[in-house]
N, C-alpha and C positions, 0 to 999 in steps of 0.2 A: 327409560322408565321411569315410572314416579310412585314411590312407597308412601303410604299415607298412615298416619296413626294419630290418635287423639287421647287427651286426658284432662280432667277436670282441674280447674284452680280453686281452691277453696278458701285461701287467704290473700295473698299477695298479687292482687289483680295489677294495681300499678307499677310494681317492681317487674312483674313479667312483662308487662307493655315496654317499660323502660328498656328492659333487656332486649327484645325482638328489635326495638327501634335504634340501638346502638350505632351511631354513625359511622364507625370503623368498620361494620359489618354491612352496611346498607348503602354505601357510597355518599356518606354525608345525608343521609336520610331521603336521598333521591329515590329509592326501591321502597318507600314507605307510603301506604295509602289508609285511609279510613272512610267508614261510612257511618253516619248520624252520631258521630262523637269526634273529639280531637285527640290525638296521642297522647298530648300533655297531660290531659285531664280525663282520660277514659275511665279511671278508678272511680272519679265522683259521678260520671254520667252511668256507668254501670250501676252504682250504688242506687242512683235515683230510680232505675228501671227496676231493680230487685226489691225496693222498699215497697213497690206496688203489688207484689205477687204475694198470693197465699199460701205457696208452697213452704214446707220446712225443709225442703232438700238445701244442703249446706253449700252446694256448689255454685260459686259466683259467677264464673266464665268458663270456657272451654278452649283449649289450646290444641288446634291441628297443625301437623307438620306433614309437609309434601316435600319430599327429596326426590330430586332428578339424577340420572346416572351422569359422570362426569364426561364433558365433551359434548353431551347430546344438546344442549341447549344454553343460550345465554341467560345472564341474571334477566335482563330485562323481559325476555320471552317468559321466563319463569313466573316473573312478576304478574306479567298479563294473564296467565294461565290460573295463577292464586286468585286473581280477581274475579274470573269467570267461576272458579270454584266457589267462592264466597257467595257470589250473586246467585248462583243456581241452587245452593244448598240452603242459604238463609232467605231468599226470596225477599229482601228489601225489610224485613221483620226484625231484626236483630242488629244491634250496633257492633262494629267491629273494627279490629285493627290489623293490617296486613303489612308485614315486612318480609323481604326477599333478603337472604344472607348470601354474600358471594365470597366469603372469607375463607372457603375450602374448596376443594376440586369440583365438589358437586354442588350447584346452586340449591336452594331448598328454601321454602315458604315457611313462615309462622304466622298463622291466622289465630288471633285472640277475639272471641266473639262473647258477648255478655249472656248469660245462662238465662235471662229472662226476656221475651221479646217486648217490642216498644208499645204494643198495642192492646193486646189481650192481658199482656204481663202474664203470660204462661211460661213455666220453665220449658227449656229443650229437653227432650226425651232422650237421653244418651243410653243406647242399649246396642245390642249386637246388629239389629236389624239397621239402625240408623248409622252404625259404623259402615257397614256393607254398603248402605247408600252414598256416603262418602266416596268410598273407594270406586264405585260403578260411575259416578261423575266424574271422577279424576281420570279413570280408564278411558270414558268416552272423551274427554278434552284432550288426553294424549293422542287418540286415535285422530281426532279433528286437527291436531297441530302436527300430524306426521311422526309421533313420537312411539316408542315402544311402551308397553305396560306391563305390569308385574302383578302376580299375585302375592300379597304380603305373607310372610309366615314361612311356610317350608317349601313353597313352589319357586322355581327360577323365574326369571323374566321372560315374558313371551311378547310376539308382536301383536298388534291388533288382529291381523288376519288370522293367527292361530287361535286368538281367544275367542273371536267370533265364531270360528269353526267349531271350537269345542262347546261353545253356547248351543250351536246348531246341531251337535252331534256328530260331526264331520272330521274333528281333529285326528292327527295319527295316533295320539295316544288313546283317545276314546274310541278309535276303531280296533287298537290292540286289546282294550278292556273287553271290547264285545267279542273279538276273536276268542279271548281266553276264555271268557264266560260260556260262550257257545261250546267250546270244547269241554269244559268242567261238567255241563248238563249233559254230556252225550258219553262220558266214559263211567268205567267201573272202579277205575283203580288211579292212583297218582302215576304208576308208570305208563298206563294206557294214555294217560292225558300228556305226558312228555313225548309219547310217540305220535299222538295226534296233532299236536301242536307243532311239532317238526314237519310233518306232512304237509303243513299249510305253507310250509317255507321259512318259518320262523327258526332262529338260531337261539339255541338255550346254553345258558351257563351257571354254574352255581347250583345244580338241581339236587345235589346229594344231600344226605343228613349226617353224615360221618364228621367227626371232630377236624378233619384236615380241609373240608370244603370251603368255598367263600362264604362270607357273612350272608349274601343276599343272592336270591336266584334272579337271572337277567334275562330279557328277552331282546332280540333284535329283529323287527320286522323286515319283510322282503323289500329290498330296494333302498334300505336305510343304513347309513353309516354306522351308527353308535347303539350300544345296548342300554336298555332301560332298566332299572332296577325294580324288582317286586318288593318295593319296599313303602311303608306309610308316606314317606315323603315324596315319594315318585308316582308311582301307579296307584297307591292307596293301601291301607292296612288288608284288605281283602285279597291282596296279591302275593303276600309273602309265600314262602314254601309251606310253612305250617298251615297258614289260612287255607291255601288251595287243596291241601290234602284233607283239612277237616272239612272243607266245603263238598268234596267228593265223598267222603264217608258219609256225611250227613245225608246227601243226596240219594245215597245208594239204598237208605232206608225209606224211601219214597216207594210208592207202587210202580210197576213195571213200565218202562217207557214204551207206549204204544204210538201209533201214528196218530190217534186221537188225542192221546196226552200231549204230545209235540205239538199238535194244531192248537189244542187249547193254550199251551204255553206261549205259542206265537201271538196268538189273539190278545194274550194278557200283556205281552212285551209291547205290542202295537199300541194298545189303549194307554199305556204309562208312557213312552218314550217316544212314540212317533205322532207328528201332526195328524189332525182329524182327516181321514179319506186319502192318504197317501198310497201309492202302489207299493207291493211288496217286491224288494230285490230277489229274484229268483236264480240269480246266477250263483249264489253261495252254494258251498259244497254240500250242506245238508239237503238242500233241494235237488240237486243232482244226483245223489244217492236215494232219494226217495220219490219214485213216481207218484205215488198216492199224495205226498205233501206237496208236489210240483201242481198236481192236479187241482188241489184246493186252493193253492196260492193264485193260480191262473183264474179261476172263478171269482176268487175275491178282488183280483185287479181288474176284471172284467166288470164286476158290480160297480167298482169305485168309479171306473172310467165312464160307464154309463150315466151314473148319477151326476157325476161332474158334466157330462155332456146334455144331459135333460135340464140342468140348472142353467148352463151357460150359454147353449145354443151355437151360435155361429162364432167360430173361433176369430175371425177379423173383427167383428163387433166386440167379443170378449177383450181383446188386446186393446182396442180404442178404450173400451170402458175404463180398463186398469190404468191406461196412460192419462186420461182425463182425470179420475180420481188422485191420481200421483200429482198432476198440476195443481189440483186444488189443495191437496195436502201441503205440497210445497210453498205455495202461495201463503196458506195459513199459518205455516211454521215461521216464515220470514215475518210476517205481520205480528205474530206472537213476540218473536224476538224483539222486534221495535217497542211492542207494547210493554214487554218487562223491563227494557230499557227506560222508557217514559215513566213507568211506575215506580222504577227505583229512585228516580231523580226526584220525582214529586214527594215520595214518602220521606227522603232526606230532608227536603223543606218542610214538610209536615211536622216532622220532628223537632227542627229547630224553631218553628213558628210556636209551637206548643212549649218548648222550654222557655222561650221569651215571654209568652204570655203567662204561664205557670209562676215563673220566678221573678217577674216585673214588680209586684207588690213589694218583695223583700228589698230590692233595688231602692224602691221609694223610701222605705222605712229606714234603710241604711243611711241614705243621704239626709233624712230629718233626725236621726237619732243622736241623743244628747251624748251618748258613750257609743262611738262608731266602733272602738276597738272590742268592745264586749259584744256587740251586735255581730261583727264580722266573725269573732270566735263561735257563737251560737249558730250562726247561718253562713258559715263559709261556703258549703257545697251549693246552697240556692244561688249565692252570688256569683260564685264561678260559673255555674251552669247559665246564669243570665248573661254575664259578660261573653262566654264562648258563643252562646246563640246569637247576640247582638253582632258580635264581629263577623260570624260566619255570614249572616243574612247581608250585613254591609258589603262584604267582600263580593257577595253574589248579585248585588244590586237589587235585593228584594225588599219590598215595603214590609215593615214588622208591624202590621195593624190586625184588627180582628176580622174585616173584611177580606183580607188576603187569606187569611187562614181558611175562612168558611169556604171561599171558592177554591182552595186547594183541596178541602176535605171531600167536595162535591167531586173534584176531577179524580181524586183517588178512587172513590167508590165507583164511578163510570168506568175507569180504567182495570179495576178489579173484576168486574162485572164482564167487560169484553175479554180480559185475559181467561177466564173461566170458560167463557163460549169457545174461545180459539182452542184451549186445550181440548175440550170436548171433540171439537170437529177434527183436530188431528189425530185424536186417540181412536175415534170412531172411523176415520179416514184410513187410518193404517191398518185397523182389523180388516176393513172391507178388502184393501189391496191384497193383504197376506191370505185371505180366503179366496180371493179371484185367482190370485198366481197359483195357488195350489191347484185350482180347478184347470187352471190352463196346463199346468205342469203334466196333471193326470192325464189329459186328452193327448196332447201332444205326444209322451211318453208311450201312450198305450197305442196311439196311430203308428209309431215309429216301431214299435213290436208287431203290429198288425202287416206292416209292408212286407214282413218276412214269412206270413201266414195267408196263403191265397184264400183260404176258406173263410177266414174271418175278414179280410180286406174287402169282398165283396157285399158284405152285409152290413147295414146300419148297426151301430153299437147297441141301440134300444132293442131291436129285434134280436141280436145275438143273445142278449141276457135272457130274453124269454125262452129260447130254445134250449140254452144252456141249462136253464133252471127246470 
């Protein structure tokens, strides 16, 4: 699993960079990488970018830490994942230094990046949303590298399959919450809730309120080995003994639960939690105990299947269309990855060419100065940036002239345009696939039900809707 956290650096950028690049922790700096800067002079290079920004924010850099579970990954693999995290997060716009430490049982990455980007000179927006974005990228990378993921804070580590299932509303904890919520909405007292949840096959302990009882109420779902606490850290604050009793008490103040009210409630749940136009699962106990509710759900399913059939047409053609769009999206995603890689490389060249061009006059004046020591003290940052850019370009075999910079600028703009087009294609293609897959599931699922109902099996879906309505 990988934990992530981020904090700002307000003063000692170079000291922070020197710390993470410690040779004793990075295999002699073999596990150190950088982008658009050199670790030795990152403080100066960050300062140059920050000098262009108009923001009054005092943050000079940000320090991201990504920690992995002991024994789950090598330091080299962790460093590779750290590079991918930096590139996906910063998209070649911010200078950064990445170091992987292997001095502890768990390898961990230290990523320090400049608070201002190199092009528009805007400050990085550090907020809760950006933190969750970092965490989402890290989780995705862990999945791609066959690692477990974790939710930082109060939740335990979980596999990607469990995390994805929870995203889709299919995890066993999510199902447990849904079961508890359904019972809460259908009972008149806390005691009735306990009886009904046990009827569903759940084991419950710690359900009393006397002084000798357990601290938390706990539930064990049918077929599972361990109990889950009804606590804020586990199921959530709405599932403690006190919260459950309060929810039932407050619900009792609402109007009487009629079939109509239940159907309206179900419609609201479908709008808020379910994907558009999905079939209702009528195997739940509340449908078995209510013929009226079951009849309503069957009609809704019939309408949904009919609408999907009308829009999709032939199932074979629909499946073929889904496969074709998937192929196009996969091709676009591969091309996007290659484009992003090319763009990153070009942006780094662009950055050092700009540094060379902007600071070359300082180098010329320094060489002509009558008091070079004084001039060095006054313009140390510019001279260091020039030398760093010159050495970097020479090592890469790149000509340091204006015509080269102009060509790189054109190439960067062309690749940025291509990147935006590919991102749009992937986004729209993915949405189309999800919509078509849902239609396909609706039709095949409903046809599976129809095979058990002779009266419906013999009639086309579209005509069945007209007759039912």
